[in-house]
N, C-alpha and C positions, 0 to 999 in steps of 0.2 A: 655164541662163542661154546667154547670148546678146548678142552684142557687137556692141551698134553699131556701122554702118560713118561712121558720122557722128563727131562721139565715144566718147573712149574713155572705155568705160565697161559696166559691167552688167547688166542687165536681168531680172531674175527674170518668168518665162517659162511657170508651175506655177500658171497664178493658174486658176479655173472659170473658165466666158461665163456666167453666171446670174448675174443680178441684181442678188442679197446680198452687204453688199458685206465686202470686208475689209480689213485693218490693215496698212499699207503704212509704211518709214523709209522718205523720204528723203534724204540726203547733200548734201553740195553742194558744192563749189567758186569762191568767184567771181572776180573778177578780180584780184589787187592791184593792182591800181594804176588800182582805182577809184579816183575817189576820198569820202570815209566819205563826202560827202550820193548818190554816183549805186551809191552801193555799198547805202545802207540802202533808194531806190527800188527793186533790185536785187533783193532781199530781199523786201521787202512787193509787187511785181509777183511771186512765187516765191508767197508767201502767202495772195498774195487769189489764185492758177491755180489751189491748194489747196483755200482755203476753199468755191468757188465749185464746184468736183467731189464736196464732200463735206468730214465733220466733222475739224478740227487737232485731238488725242488729245495732244501734245504738243514741242514746239518751243524751240530753241536759235540766240538771238541768231545774226549770222554775229561772231567774230570773225579779226581772224590769225595766222596761222601757219607758223611754219618747218616748207614741204615734208621728209618726207623719203628725196626721190628730187624729177632736175625731169620737169616732165611740161614734152610740147612740143607743142605745134598748127601745124601749118600752117595760117596762112592766107594772103586776097592777099598781101597785101604781107611776108609772107616767112616764115621759123620762126617762133615767142616759143619760149624756156620762162621757166617760172616756178619761182620754189625757194620762192614762201611763196602763203598760197593766205587770204579769209575761210574761215571751216572754218559753216557752219549745220548743221541738219537739223531735219526736220518728223515726229508719225510724223499720221497719214492716214487715216482709214476714207472708204474709195470703191465702189462698185460696178466695175465689170473695166474696163467702154469708159470710165467714167472715169479712171482711172487707165492708161488704154492711150494718153486725152489727156494726160491731164500729164504723161509716158512724153515725148509726143513733143514738143513744147510745151518745157517741157524744153532738153530734145538743140536744140531752133532756138535758145533762145535764147543769144549769143553773150556776156554774160556769163561766163556758164557756164565753166567750161575743163574738168570733172572731177564727176562725178555717180552717184550708187547708190542703186539702188532696189530694196526686199528684199520681202517678205514679213514677217509680225511678227507679238507681239498687245503690245493693251492693259499685260500687264502690264509687261510687255519697255518699252515704251514710259516707263511706267510709272515701273521701276526705273533705269532708264536718269538719264533727270530728275532723283531722287534723285542719282545719285551722283554727276550737275555737278553740281547746286546743295553740295553736301561737297567736292568741290573747290574749287569758287569759294571755297566759308569761309576755305577750308584756308587758298591763296592771299592771303585777303581778311589773316588772323591773324599768316599770317608775312610777310608785305607789313609792315605794322605792327606788328610785338615789332621787323626790321628799318628802321622810320626811327623806333622808338623809342632801337633802343640806338645809331643816331645818334644820338637826339639828344644820348646821355650824354655820347655819343663826344667832341660834337663840345665838350658842359658842359663838357666837364674838362678839352679842351685850351683852350676859353679862360680857366677860372680854373685855371695848374697847384697840387697844393698842391707846399706849397716847406721 
């Protein structure tokens, strides 16, 4: 693993120089101050780049999350600290030369505040996607259960039993 000096990222450099494709996972944090439409454009640009260089195996659209720790970045205007970000990931298959181009382009993208790119397998990617979908369904059912409970509480408060 090597650390890219322009961005605070880890890049797996244990790849072959052959033309056969390998499977990689690109996890990224996008600037949380981007308006939603700009974030979607930045995500689509990353997705288009990956799709043009290889085949997409699995992906998750970015969602705004609180970060476990502050990420700081030095910019021309000064230091910026990030406590949240839009997090997403894409798993793709690409040849080593295309992989290097993807990593370089993502590193140069000003909307990306941090990323990691590593070797994975299609099976692991599909499993990660299944787990993500299960977690999303669980969160939705928890939210709808909470909404049902709130509606029952509101109804009880409006019509108290005497």
